[in-house]
C-alpha positions in Angstrom: 132.0 98.8 111.1 131.7 100.4 114.5 132.9 99.0 117.7 130.6 98.9 120.8 131.5 98.1 124.4 128.9 96.5 126.6 128.8 95.5 130.2 127.1 92.1 130.5 127.1 89.6 133.4 129.7 86.9 132.8 127.2 84.1 133.1 125.0 85.7 130.4 128.1 86.0 128.2 128.9 82.3 128.6 125.4 81.2 127.8 125.3 83.5 124.8 128.6 82.1 123.5 127.3 78.6 123.8 124.0 79.5 122.1 125.8 81.3 119.2 128.2 78.4 118.7 125.3 75.9 118.5 123.8 78.1 115.7 127.1 78.7 113.9 127.1 82.4 114.6 129.0 84.8 116.8 127.7 86.8 119.7 128.5 90.0 117.7 126.3 88.8 114.9 123.5 88.0 117.3 123.7 91.3 119.0 123.9 93.1 115.6 120.8 91.2 114.4 118.9 92.1 117.6 119.8 95.7 117.4 118.9 95.9 113.8 115.5 94.4 114.5 114.6 96.7 117.4 116.0 99.8 115.9 114.2 99.4 112.5 111.4 101.9 111.9 108.1 100.1 112.2 104.8 100.8 110.5 101.6 100.4 112.5 100.9 97.1 110.7 104.2 95.6 111.9 103.7 96.6 115.5 100.6 94.2 115.8 101.1 90.7 117.0 101.1 88.1 114.1 97.8 86.7 115.3 96.2 90.1 115.0 97.6 90.6 111.5 96.1 87.2 110.5 92.5 88.1 111.5 92.6 91.7 110.4 89.7 92.5 108.1 87.7 89.4 108.9 84.9 91.3 110.5 84.4 93.9 107.8 80.8 92.8 107.0 79.9 92.1 110.6 76.5 93.4 111.9 77.5 95.3 115.0 73.9 95.8 116.1 73.2 92.0 115.9 76.4 91.4 117.9 75.3 93.8 120.6 71.9 92.1 120.8 73.6 88.8 121.1 75.8 90.0 124.0 72.8 91.7 125.7 70.8 88.4 125.6 73.8 86.3 126.6 74.7 88.4 129.7 71.2 89.0 131.2 
């Protein structure tokens, strides 16, 4: 395990310690989990917001021309 020195505002450290204690974790564990999450290589699918992943593929059979006609009529 490597050691890392950070400079953090003392008020932030106090709040982080309270938050960690409430969750039964240490600040070190929280920082490690955060760094692991942001440093993990991501694929294009994981970069999308969850809401986008949930609707992906739902318009595969959509009629684009019909939709364009609908928009044209709607915004005359």
